[in-house]
LUMFI-576566 format. One record per residue (C-alpha): x, y negated, z; residue number from 1; chain. Coordinates in Angstrom, 3 decimals, always signed. Layout:
xx: X yy: Y zz: Z resi: NUM chain: A
...
# end
This chain:
xx: +149.859 yy: -112.792 zz: +194.032 resi: 1 chain: A
xx: +146.081 yy: -112.220 zz: +194.099 resi: 2 chain: A
xx: +145.658 yy: -115.362 zz: +196.223 resi: 3 chain: A
xx: +147.662 yy: -117.398 zz: +193.687 resi: 4 chain: A
xx: +145.488 yy: -116.039 zz: +190.898 resi: 5 chain: A
xx: +142.258 yy: -117.039 zz: +192.704 resi: 6 chain: A
xx: +143.661 yy: -120.510 zz: +193.423 resi: 7 chain: A
xx: +144.571 yy: -120.936 zz: +189.760 resi: 8 chain: A
xx: +141.125 yy: -119.857 zz: +188.512 resi: 9 chain: A
xx: +139.363 yy: -122.106 zz: +191.023 resi: 10 chain: A
xx: +141.556 yy: -125.072 zz: +190.074 resi: 11 chain: A
xx: +140.887 yy: -124.463 zz: +186.387 resi: 12 chain: A
xx: +137.129 yy: -124.371 zz: +186.909 resi: 13 chain: A
xx: +137.301 yy: -127.567 zz: +188.977 resi: 14 chain: A
xx: +139.350 yy: -129.248 zz: +186.265 resi: 15 chain: A
xx: +136.838 yy: -128.258 zz: +183.586 resi: 16 chain: A
xx: +133.859 yy: -129.455 zz: +185.666 resi: 17 chain: A
xx: +135.308 yy: -132.878 zz: +186.514 resi: 18 chain: A
xx: +136.938 yy: -133.594 zz: +183.152 resi: 19 chain: A
xx: +133.988 yy: -132.195 zz: +181.221 resi: 20 chain: A
xx: +131.631 yy: -134.687 zz: +182.856 resi: 21 chain: A
xx: +133.614 yy: -137.536 zz: +181.230 resi: 22 chain: A
xx: +134.575 yy: -135.914 zz: +177.921 resi: 23 chain: A
xx: +132.819 yy: -136.656 zz: +174.662 resi: 24 chain: A
xx: +133.891 yy: -133.409 zz: +173.002 resi: 25 chain: A
xx: +134.039 yy: -130.038 zz: +174.724 resi: 26 chain: A
xx: +135.126 yy: -126.898 zz: +172.908 resi: 27 chain: A
xx: +136.393 yy: -123.397 zz: +173.436 resi: 28 chain: A
xx: +138.676 yy: -121.042 zz: +171.598 resi: 29 chain: A
xx: +139.632 yy: -117.411 zz: +172.129 resi: 30 chain: A
xx: +142.657 yy: -115.766 zz: +170.542 resi: 31 chain: A
xx: +142.968 yy: -111.966 zz: +170.386 resi: 32 chain: A
xx: +146.172 yy: -110.188 zz: +169.393 resi: 33 chain: A
xx: +146.420 yy: -106.401 zz: +169.159 resi: 34 chain: A
xx: +149.733 yy: -104.828 zz: +168.156 resi: 35 chain: A
xx: +151.495 yy: -101.504 zz: +167.657 resi: 36 chain: A
xx: +155.163 yy: -101.787 zz: +166.761 resi: 37 chain: A
xx: +157.275 yy: -98.624 zz: +166.458 resi: 38 chain: A
xx: +160.998 yy: -99.295 zz: +166.000 resi: 39 chain: A
xx: +163.229 yy: -96.386 zz: +164.976 resi: 40 chain: A
xx: +166.666 yy: -98.028 zz: +165.117 resi: 41 chain: A
xx: +168.895 yy: -95.161 zz: +166.266 resi: 42 chain: A
xx: +171.023 yy: -94.811 zz: +163.123 resi: 43 chain: A
xx: +172.313 yy: -98.383 zz: +163.328 resi: 44 chain: A
xx: +172.828 yy: -98.153 zz: +167.123 resi: 45 chain: A
xx: +170.173 yy: -100.785 zz: +167.793 resi: 46 chain: A
xx: +167.536 yy: -100.486 zz: +170.542 resi: 47 chain: A
xx: +164.680 yy: -98.192 zz: +169.535 resi: 48 chain: A
xx: +161.339 yy: -98.773 zz: +171.234 resi: 49 chain: A
xx: +157.572 yy: -98.694 zz: +170.815 resi: 50 chain: A
xx: +155.595 yy: -101.825 zz: +171.754 resi: 51 chain: A
xx: +151.819 yy: -101.344 zz: +171.961 resi: 52 chain: A
xx: +149.246 yy: -103.550 zz: +173.604 resi: 53 chain: A
xx: +146.625 yy: -106.275 zz: +173.437 resi: 54 chain: A
xx: +146.649 yy: -109.931 zz: +174.358 resi: 55 chain: A
xx: +143.671 yy: -112.232 zz: +174.859 resi: 56 chain: A
xx: +143.944 yy: -115.982 zz: +175.401 resi: 57 chain: A
xx: +140.716 yy: -117.924 zz: +176.080 resi: 58 chain: A
xx: +140.934 yy: -121.730 zz: +176.234 resi: 59 chain: A
xx: +138.636 yy: -124.655 zz: +176.959 resi: 60 chain: A
xx: +139.556 yy: -128.054 zz: +175.582 resi: 61 chain: A
xx: +138.237 yy: -131.548 zz: +176.286 resi: 62 chain: A
xx: +138.651 yy: -134.901 zz: +174.569 resi: 63 chain: A
xx: +137.489 yy: -138.476 zz: +175.074 resi: 64 chain: A
xx: +138.223 yy: -139.350 zz: +171.432 resi: 65 chain: A
xx: +140.034 yy: -137.943 zz: +168.391 resi: 66 chain: A
xx: +143.505 yy: -138.652 zz: +169.822 resi: 67 chain: A
xx: +143.784 yy: -137.266 zz: +173.378 resi: 68 chain: A
xx: +143.075 yy: -133.617 zz: +174.267 resi: 69 chain: A
xx: +143.342 yy: -131.507 zz: +177.422 resi: 70 chain: A
xx: +143.471 yy: -127.716 zz: +177.186 resi: 71 chain: A
xx: +143.145 yy: -125.162 zz: +179.975 resi: 72 chain: A
xx: +143.042 yy: -121.378 zz: +179.899 resi: 73 chain: A
xx: +144.853 yy: -118.113 zz: +180.555 resi: 74 chain: A
xx: +146.912 yy: -115.692 zz: +178.522 resi: 75 chain: A
xx: +146.557 yy: -112.015 zz: +179.453 resi: 76 chain: A
xx: +148.739 yy: -109.168 zz: +178.154 resi: 77 chain: A
xx: +148.178 yy: -105.459 zz: +178.694 resi: 78 chain: A
xx: +150.659 yy: -102.950 zz: +177.323 resi: 79 chain: A
xx: +149.126 yy: -99.544 zz: +176.720 resi: 80 chain: A
xx: +150.098 yy: -97.125 zz: +179.491 resi: 81 chain: A
xx: +151.481 yy: -99.791 zz: +181.833 resi: 82 chain: A
xx: +150.611 yy: -99.740 zz: +185.543 resi: 83 chain: A
xx: +151.371 yy: -103.373 zz: +186.413 resi: 84 chain: A
xx: +148.909 yy: -105.541 zz: +188.280 resi: 85 chain: A
xx: +146.629 yy: -107.938 zz: +186.432 resi: 86 chain: A
xx: +148.248 yy: -110.964 zz: +188.077 resi: 87 chain: A
xx: +151.695 yy: -110.050 zz: +186.717 resi: 88 chain: A
xx: +150.330 yy: -109.999 zz: +183.166 resi: 89 chain: A
xx: +148.540 yy: -113.370 zz: +183.440 resi: 90 chain: A
xx: +150.130 yy: -116.614 zz: +182.258 resi: 91 chain: A
xx: +148.461 yy: -120.040 zz: +182.574 resi: 92 chain: A
xx: +147.829 yy: -122.182 zz: +179.492 resi: 93 chain: A
xx: +147.519 yy: -125.854 zz: +180.462 resi: 94 chain: A
xx: +148.645 yy: -128.697 zz: +178.222 resi: 95 chain: A
xx: +148.024 yy: -132.185 zz: +176.897 resi: 96 chain: A
xx: +147.944 yy: -132.799 zz: +173.126 resi: 97 chain: A
xx: +148.189 yy: -136.154 zz: +171.361 resi: 98 chain: A
xx: +147.291 yy: -136.460 zz: +167.660 resi: 99 chain: A
xx: +147.467 yy: -139.668 zz: +165.632 resi: 100 chain: A
xx: +148.778 yy: -140.815 zz: +162.234 resi: 101 chain: A
xx: +150.788 yy: -137.677 zz: +161.556 resi: 102 chain: A
xx: +152.227 yy: -137.426 zz: +165.079 resi: 103 chain: A
xx: +151.447 yy: -134.324 zz: +167.123 resi: 104 chain: A
xx: +152.751 yy: -134.148 zz: +170.715 resi: 105 chain: A
xx: +152.372 yy: -131.347 zz: +173.287 resi: 106 chain: A
xx: +153.421 yy: -131.151 zz: +176.932 resi: 107 chain: A
xx: +152.670 yy: -128.298 zz: +179.315 resi: 108 chain: A
xx: +152.317 yy: -124.567 zz: +178.703 resi: 109 chain: A
xx: +151.008 yy: -124.160 zz: +175.159 resi: 110 chain: A
xx: +150.892 yy: -121.358 zz: +172.540 resi: 111 chain: A
xx: +153.958 yy: -120.936 zz: +170.310 resi: 112 chain: A
xx: +151.938 yy: -119.394 zz: +167.471 resi: 113 chain: A
xx: +151.580 yy: -121.712 zz: +164.483 resi: 114 chain: A
xx: +154.031 yy: -124.179 zz: +166.063 resi: 115 chain: A
xx: +157.185 yy: -122.030 zz: +165.819 resi: 116 chain: A
xx: +155.979 yy: -119.451 zz: +163.295 resi: 117 chain: A
xx: +158.318 yy: -120.918 zz: +160.654 resi: 118 chain: A
xx: +161.453 yy: -119.860 zz: +162.526 resi: 119 chain: A
xx: +163.470 yy: -117.094 zz: +160.912 resi: 120 chain: A
xx: +163.967 yy: -113.816 zz: +162.796 resi: 121 chain: A
xx: +167.727 yy: -114.323 zz: +162.635 resi: 122 chain: A
xx: +167.313 yy: -117.279 zz: +165.018 resi: 123 chain: A
xx: +164.253 yy: -116.274 zz: +167.068 resi: 124 chain: A
xx: +163.154 yy: -112.636 zz: +166.984 resi: 125 chain: A
xx: +159.502 yy: -111.640 zz: +166.667 resi: 126 chain: A
xx: +159.549 yy: -109.850 zz: +170.038 resi: 127 chain: A
xx: +158.958 yy: -113.286 zz: +171.597 resi: 128 chain: A
xx: +155.441 yy: -113.195 zz: +170.151 resi: 129 chain: A
xx: +154.685 yy: -110.169 zz: +172.350 resi: 130 chain: A
xx: +156.271 yy: -111.184 zz: +175.646 resi: 131 chain: A
xx: +156.570 yy: -114.985 zz: +175.633 resi: 132 chain: A
xx: +153.503 yy: -116.349 zz: +173.819 resi: 133 chain: A
xx: +153.634 yy: -119.785 zz: +175.464 resi: 134 chain: A
xx: +156.182 yy: -122.580 zz: +175.298 resi: 135 chain: A
xx: +156.773 yy: -124.189 zz: +178.702 resi: 136 chain: A
xx: +157.948 yy: -127.683 zz: +177.943 resi: 137 chain: A
xx: +157.364 yy: -130.229 zz: +175.200 resi: 138 chain: A
xx: +157.030 yy: -130.368 zz: +171.420 resi: 139 chain: A
xx: +156.785 yy: -133.285 zz: +169.009 resi: 140 chain: A
xx: +156.064 yy: -132.914 zz: +165.315 resi: 141 chain: A
xx: +155.495 yy: -135.383 zz: +162.533 resi: 142 chain: A
xx: +153.927 yy: -134.613 zz: +159.185 resi: 143 chain: A
xx: +153.164 yy: -136.959 zz: +156.330 resi: 144 chain: A
xx: +152.488 yy: -135.865 zz: +152.773 resi: 145 chain: A
xx: +155.371 yy: -133.564 zz: +151.754 resi: 146 chain: A
xx: +157.549 yy: -134.196 zz: +154.845 resi: 147 chain: A
xx: +157.460 yy: -132.258 zz: +158.121 resi: 148 chain: A
xx: +159.787 yy: -132.425 zz: +161.138 resi: 149 chain: A
xx: +159.557 yy: -131.179 zz: +164.729 resi: 150 chain: A
xx: +161.604 yy: -131.075 zz: +167.935 resi: 151 chain: A
xx: +160.899 yy: -128.970 zz: +171.023 resi: 152 chain: A
xx: +162.243 yy: -127.723 zz: +174.352 resi: 153 chain: A
xx: +161.194 yy: -124.543 zz: +176.158 resi: 154 chain: A
xx: +162.245 yy: -123.901 zz: +179.777 resi: 155 chain: A
xx: +162.655 yy: -120.147 zz: +180.275 resi: 156 chain: A
xx: +164.075 yy: -120.160 zz: +183.821 resi: 157 chain: A
xx: +164.180 yy: -122.787 zz: +186.572 resi: 158 chain: A
xx: +167.430 yy: -123.006 zz: +188.522 resi: 159 chain: A
xx: +167.281 yy: -121.665 zz: +192.099 resi: 160 chain: A
xx: +169.692 yy: -119.925 zz: +194.468 resi: 161 chain: A
xx: +168.795 yy: -116.603 zz: +192.788 resi: 162 chain: A
xx: +167.871 yy: -117.605 zz: +189.218 resi: 163 chain: A
xx: +169.962 yy: -119.242 zz: +186.502 resi: 164 chain: A
xx: +168.866 yy: -122.377 zz: +184.668 resi: 165 chain: A
xx: +167.871 yy: -121.473 zz: +181.106 resi: 166 chain: A
xx: +166.163 yy: -123.372 zz: +178.316 resi: 167 chain: A
xx: +165.910 yy: -123.439 zz: +174.534 resi: 168 chain: A
xx: +165.822 yy: -126.552 zz: +172.384 resi: 169 chain: A
xx: +165.033 yy: -126.502 zz: +168.687 resi: 170 chain: A
xx: +164.739 yy: -128.602 zz: +165.550 resi: 171 chain: A
xx: +163.035 yy: -127.667 zz: +162.289 resi: 172 chain: A
xx: +161.574 yy: -129.276 zz: +159.212 resi: 173 chain: A
xx: +160.695 yy: -129.069 zz: +155.539 resi: 174 chain: A
xx: +160.571 yy: -131.390 zz: +152.547 resi: 175 chain: A
xx: +158.409 yy: -130.388 zz: +149.568 resi: 176 chain: A
xx: +159.348 yy: -131.657 zz: +146.101 resi: 177 chain: A
xx: +156.731 yy: -130.226 zz: +143.794 resi: 178 chain: A
xx: +157.373 yy: -126.505 zz: +143.662 resi: 179 chain: A
xx: +160.858 yy: -126.940 zz: +145.140 resi: 180 chain: A
xx: +161.539 yy: -127.470 zz: +148.827 resi: 181 chain: A
xx: +164.292 yy: -127.870 zz: +151.404 resi: 182 chain: A
xx: +163.963 yy: -126.461 zz: +154.918 resi: 183 chain: A
xx: +165.985 yy: -126.110 zz: +158.093 resi: 184 chain: A
xx: +165.723 yy: -124.294 zz: +161.457 resi: 185 chain: A
xx: +168.032 yy: -124.750 zz: +164.457 resi: 186 chain: A
xx: +167.941 yy: -123.526 zz: +168.056 resi: 187 chain: A
xx: +170.281 yy: -123.805 zz: +171.048 resi: 188 chain: A
xx: +169.966 yy: -121.691 zz: +174.203 resi: 189 chain: A
xx: +171.572 yy: -123.103 zz: +177.364 resi: 190 chain: A
xx: +172.301 yy: -120.640 zz: +180.192 resi: 191 chain: A
xx: +173.719 yy: -122.273 zz: +183.335 resi: 192 chain: A
xx: +174.560 yy: -120.934 zz: +186.791 resi: 193 chain: A
xx: +172.532 yy: -120.644 zz: +189.956 resi: 194 chain: A
xx: +172.103 yy: -123.492 zz: +192.448 resi: 195 chain: A
xx: +174.823 yy: -123.783 zz: +195.118 resi: 196 chain: A
xx: +176.527 yy: -120.659 zz: +193.757 resi: 197 chain: A
xx: +180.024 yy: -119.796 zz: +195.028 resi: 198 chain: A
xx: +180.352 yy: -116.345 zz: +193.457 resi: 199 chain: A
xx: +183.583 yy: -116.239 zz: +191.447 resi: 200 chain: A
xx: +182.172 yy: -113.379 zz: +189.363 resi: 201 chain: A
xx: +179.176 yy: -115.425 zz: +188.244 resi: 202 chain: A
xx: +178.981 yy: -115.678 zz: +184.458 resi: 203 chain: A
xx: +179.926 yy: -119.223 zz: +183.400 resi: 204 chain: A
xx: +177.719 yy: -121.568 zz: +181.426 resi: 205 chain: A
xx: +176.873 yy: -120.270 zz: +177.962 resi: 206 chain: A
xx: +175.664 yy: -122.266 zz: +174.962 resi: 207 chain: A
xx: +174.366 yy: -120.099 zz: +172.132 resi: 208 chain: A
xx: +172.247 yy: -120.463 zz: +169.032 resi: 209 chain: A
xx: +172.070 yy: -120.698 zz: +165.268 resi: 210 chain: A
xx: +171.062 yy: -123.024 zz: +162.446 resi: 211 chain: A
xx: +169.808 yy: -122.358 zz: +158.940 resi: 212 chain: A
xx: +169.486 yy: -124.608 zz: +155.886 resi: 213 chain: A
xx: +167.739 yy: -123.323 zz: +152.761 resi: 214 chain: A
xx: +166.464 yy: -124.373 zz: +149.363 resi: 215 chain: A
xx: +163.487 yy: -122.609 zz: +147.828 resi: 216 chain: A
xx: +160.881 yy: -122.518 zz: +145.128 resi: 217 chain: A
xx: +157.194 yy: -121.667 zz: +145.454 resi: 218 chain: A
xx: +155.955 yy: -120.029 zz: +142.235 resi: 219 chain: A
xx: +152.468 yy: -119.204 zz: +143.501 resi: 220 chain: A
xx: +149.819 yy: -119.591 zz: +140.808 resi: 221 chain: A
xx: +152.213 yy: -119.280 zz: +137.870 resi: 222 chain: A
xx: +151.573 yy: -115.566 zz: +137.461 resi: 223 chain: A
xx: +149.007 yy: -112.939 zz: +138.414 resi: 224 chain: A
xx: +150.469 yy: -112.921 zz: +141.938 resi: 225 chain: A
xx: +148.589 yy: -114.781 zz: +144.671 resi: 226 chain: A
xx: +151.874 yy: -115.823 zz: +146.282 resi: 227 chain: A
xx: +155.538 yy: -115.836 zz: +145.231 resi: 228 chain: A
xx: +158.267 yy: -117.608 zz: +147.196 resi: 229 chain: A
xx: +162.068 yy: -117.333 zz: +146.801 resi: 230 chain: A
xx: +164.624 yy: -119.172 zz: +148.931 resi: 231 chain: A
xx: +168.231 yy: -118.957 zz: +150.032 resi: 232 chain: A
xx: +170.891 yy: -120.818 zz: +151.960 resi: 233 chain: A
xx: +173.417 yy: -120.740 zz: +154.761 resi: 234 chain: A
xx: +173.073 yy: -119.298 zz: +158.277 resi: 235 chain: A
xx: +175.501 yy: -120.541 zz: +160.937 resi: 236 chain: A
xx: +175.823 yy: -119.287 zz: +164.508 resi: 237 chain: A
xx: +177.464 yy: -121.073 zz: +167.429 resi: 238 chain: A
xx: +178.471 yy: -119.647 zz: +170.777 resi: 239 chain: A
xx: +180.749 yy: -120.622 zz: +173.652 resi: 240 chain: A
xx: +181.335 yy: -119.367 zz: +177.189 resi: 241 chain: A
xx: +182.738 yy: -122.325 zz: +179.076 resi: 242 chain: A
xx: +186.133 yy: -121.603 zz: +180.583 resi: 243 chain: A
xx: +186.369 yy: -118.252 zz: +178.764 resi: 244 chain: A
xx: +186.301 yy: -119.175 zz: +175.072 resi: 245 chain: A
xx: +185.480 yy: -122.225 zz: +172.993 resi: 246 chain: A
xx: +183.029 yy: -122.608 zz: +170.127 resi: 247 chain: A
xx: +182.778 yy: -119.627 zz: +167.798 resi: 248 chain: A
xx: +181.126 yy: -120.480 zz: +164.463 resi: 249 chain: A
xx: +180.254 yy: -117.367 zz: +162.402 resi: 250 chain: A
xx: +178.440 yy: -118.017 zz: +159.132 resi: 251 chain: A
xx: +176.958 yy: -116.278 zz: +156.127 resi: 252 chain: A
xx: +174.559 yy: -116.395 zz: +153.189 resi: 253 chain: A
xx: +170.878 yy: -115.472 zz: +153.551 resi: 254 chain: A
xx: +168.046 yy: -115.175 zz: +151.038 resi: 255 chain: A
xx: +164.341 yy: -114.342 zz: +151.348 resi: 256 chain: A
xx: +161.661 yy: -113.264 zz: +148.895 resi: 257 chain: A
xx: +157.920 yy: -112.958 zz: +149.524 resi: 258 chain: A
xx: +155.307 yy: -111.810 zz: +147.004 resi: 259 chain: A
xx: +151.608 yy: -111.043 zz: +147.562 resi: 260 chain: A
xx: +148.823 yy: -109.743 zz: +145.355 resi: 261 chain: A
xx: +145.368 yy: -109.533 zz: +146.878 resi: 262 chain: A
xx: +145.906 yy: -107.504 zz: +150.067 resi: 263 chain: A
xx: +149.343 yy: -106.083 zz: +149.189 resi: 264 chain: A
xx: +152.623 yy: -107.846 zz: +149.925 resi: 265 chain: A
xx: +156.367 yy: -107.251 zz: +149.720 resi: 266 chain: A
xx: +159.090 yy: -109.169 zz: +151.535 resi: 267 chain: A
xx: +162.862 yy: -108.874 zz: +151.439 resi: 268 chain: A
xx: +165.625 yy: -110.528 zz: +153.458 resi: 269 chain: A
xx: +169.308 yy: -110.170 zz: +152.541 resi: 270 chain: A
xx: +172.232 yy: -111.374 zz: +154.674 resi: 271 chain: A
xx: +175.987 yy: -111.118 zz: +154.118 resi: 272 chain: A
xx: +178.707 yy: -112.867 zz: +156.102 resi: 273 chain: A
xx: +180.189 yy: -112.936 zz: +159.596 resi: 274 chain: A
xx: +178.657 yy: -110.978 zz: +162.441 resi: 275 chain: A
xx: +176.240 yy: -113.131 zz: +164.469 resi: 276 chain: A
xx: +175.568 yy: -112.908 zz: +168.205 resi: 277 chain: A
xx: +172.427 yy: -115.008 zz: +168.692 resi: 278 chain: A
xx: +170.904 yy: -114.336 zz: +172.123 resi: 279 chain: A
xx: +167.284 yy: -114.692 zz: +170.967 resi: 280 chain: A
xx: +167.903 yy: -113.621 zz: +167.363 resi: 281 chain: A
xx: +167.263 yy: -110.274 zz: +165.699 resi: 282 chain: A
xx: +170.115 yy: -107.935 zz: +166.679 resi: 283 chain: A
xx: +170.500 yy: -106.579 zz: +163.135 resi: 284 chain: A
xx: +172.398 yy: -109.774 zz: +162.325 resi: 285 chain: A
xx: +175.279 yy: -108.562 zz: +164.491 resi: 286 chain: A
xx: +176.204 yy: -106.670 zz: +161.283 resi: 287 chain: A
xx: +178.139 yy: -108.334 zz: +158.458 resi: 288 chain: A
xx: +175.697 yy: -106.878 zz: +155.902 resi: 289 chain: A
xx: +171.961 yy: -106.490 zz: +156.408 resi: 290 chain: A
xx: +168.931 yy: -106.061 zz: +154.166 resi: 291 chain: A
xx: +165.322 yy: -105.797 zz: +155.352 resi: 292 chain: A
xx: +162.622 yy: -104.556 zz: +152.986 resi: 293 chain: A
xx: +158.968 yy: -104.853 zz: +154.042 resi: 294 chain: A
xx: +156.010 yy: -103.237 zz: +152.297 resi: 295 chain: A
xx: +152.668 yy: -104.387 zz: +153.636 resi: 296 chain: A
xx: +148.890 yy: -104.267 zz: +153.418 resi: 297 chain: A
xx: +146.248 yy: -106.586 zz: +154.897 resi: 298 chain: A
xx: +143.188 yy: -104.317 zz: +155.262 resi: 299 chain: A
xx: +140.946 yy: -106.743 zz: +157.199 resi: 300 chain: A
xx: +140.631 yy: -110.436 zz: +156.361 resi: 301 chain: A
xx: +137.565 yy: -112.463 zz: +157.314 resi: 302 chain: A
xx: +137.468 yy: -116.076 zz: +158.503 resi: 303 chain: A
xx: +139.554 yy: -116.071 zz: +161.706 resi: 304 chain: A
xx: +140.343 yy: -112.348 zz: +161.454 resi: 305 chain: A
xx: +143.516 yy: -110.961 zz: +159.888 resi: 306 chain: A
xx: +145.097 yy: -107.533 zz: +160.170 resi: 307 chain: A
xx: +148.442 yy: -106.468 zz: +158.785 resi: 308 chain: A
xx: +150.210 yy: -103.132 zz: +158.387 resi: 309 chain: A
xx: +153.917 yy: -103.315 zz: +157.574 resi: 310 chain: A
xx: +156.427 yy: -100.577 zz: +156.789 resi: 311 chain: A
xx: +159.958 yy: -101.957 zz: +157.132 resi: 312 chain: A
xx: +163.326 yy: -100.505 zz: +156.145 resi: 313 chain: A
xx: +166.533 yy: -101.868 zz: +157.669 resi: 314 chain: A
xx: +169.746 yy: -101.364 zz: +155.692 resi: 315 chain: A
xx: +173.172 yy: -101.870 zz: +157.268 resi: 316 chain: A
xx: +176.505 yy: -100.393 zz: +156.240 resi: 317 chain: A
xx: +176.139 yy: -96.587 zz: +156.396 resi: 318 chain: A
xx: +172.691 yy: -96.611 zz: +158.046 resi: 319 chain: A
xx: +168.996 yy: -96.912 zz: +157.151 resi: 320 chain: A
xx: +166.438 yy: -97.443 zz: +159.918 resi: 321 chain: A
xx: +162.676 yy: -97.889 zz: +159.737 resi: 322 chain: A
xx: +159.836 yy: -99.633 zz: +161.534 resi: 323 chain: A
xx: +156.036 yy: -99.342 zz: +161.408 resi: 324 chain: A
xx: +153.956 yy: -102.250 zz: +162.623 resi: 325 chain: A
xx: +150.227 yy: -102.930 zz: +162.806 resi: 326 chain: A
xx: +148.832 yy: -106.218 zz: +164.097 resi: 327 chain: A
xx: +145.330 yy: -107.633 zz: +164.328 resi: 328 chain: A
xx: +144.714 yy: -111.284 zz: +165.173 resi: 329 chain: A
xx: +141.342 yy: -112.905 zz: +165.690 resi: 330 chain: A
xx: +140.655 yy: -116.585 zz: +166.353 resi: 331 chain: A
xx: +137.168 yy: -117.761 zz: +167.200 resi: 332 chain: A
xx: +135.799 yy: -120.875 zz: +168.844 resi: 333 chain: A
xx: +133.258 yy: -123.659 zz: +168.865 resi: 334 chain: A
xx: +133.182 yy: -127.423 zz: +169.407 resi: 335 chain: A
xx: +130.356 yy: -129.251 zz: +171.180 resi: 336 chain: A
xx: +130.132 yy: -132.991 zz: +170.415 resi: 337 chain: A
xx: +128.092 yy: -135.216 zz: +172.707 resi: 338 chain: A
xx: +126.010 yy: -138.120 zz: +171.450 resi: 339 chain: A
xx: +128.148 yy: -141.289 zz: +171.414 resi: 340 chain: A
# end
């Protein structure tokens, strides 16, 4: 593992040296993410845990013009108290990015933050931000005026004789109409068998995911609040285990509210409907009734720095659980432009 790490670092430095000699623009960016997330979920029979650690992700990027970009870097996670080796906590960040006339295309291993941040927890839980910060695949997005749409695929496991083939594919978008808007999120997880597998007890192919369509209104600026957003719509799950059962389509109603004043914010999510079993979704939606109330404070905000403390209460039938979360994110970087 140490040899692989040295080969990767050497290759990255060689890439930067050769490509940098031809690039017109050379820049760097470093992302820092510190987090402490304490989840007390025992009363609702969910998984209680404490997630504490830091992540740092330095990148160097190169471009010949304003359209084509190459990025290279590493993403390092350390969980407080862990004894794992450095190499096991390192993930490469290498990708190509194309930007022109509203089109934005990525291929490689690139950060999910900002690109998939609009996905609801019911479809993709926030634990992914801690343990899978990079997408490994492709993403295309298009944005023009009030319209936004994107499509992506993320390979989570390559098929071998010992590992199953797994990937996620997603679609999302939003249309703004003044203060009103329409939005949608959808994700499908495909979990197939191992290569050349003859084990009769092997779990068959599973297709699993969820989709959400919502209408909302942004009332920010119409009152003393800095931000006020209310939306609601339908949440639909889909799941099948080939050869065992066909498509199951649970569904329900979901609504969200977010309000912020200076450094204080409140958020609430309410769901009622069928029980959902979304593999990468928040497990609280396996209940037919769920309400999440968040009370938060942003103590530090300065340029690329933002911190957030959130106290969350989770309400299901006959149970109230709680969660305390503190996060600090810091983005800093610089661009060097050569004389053209």
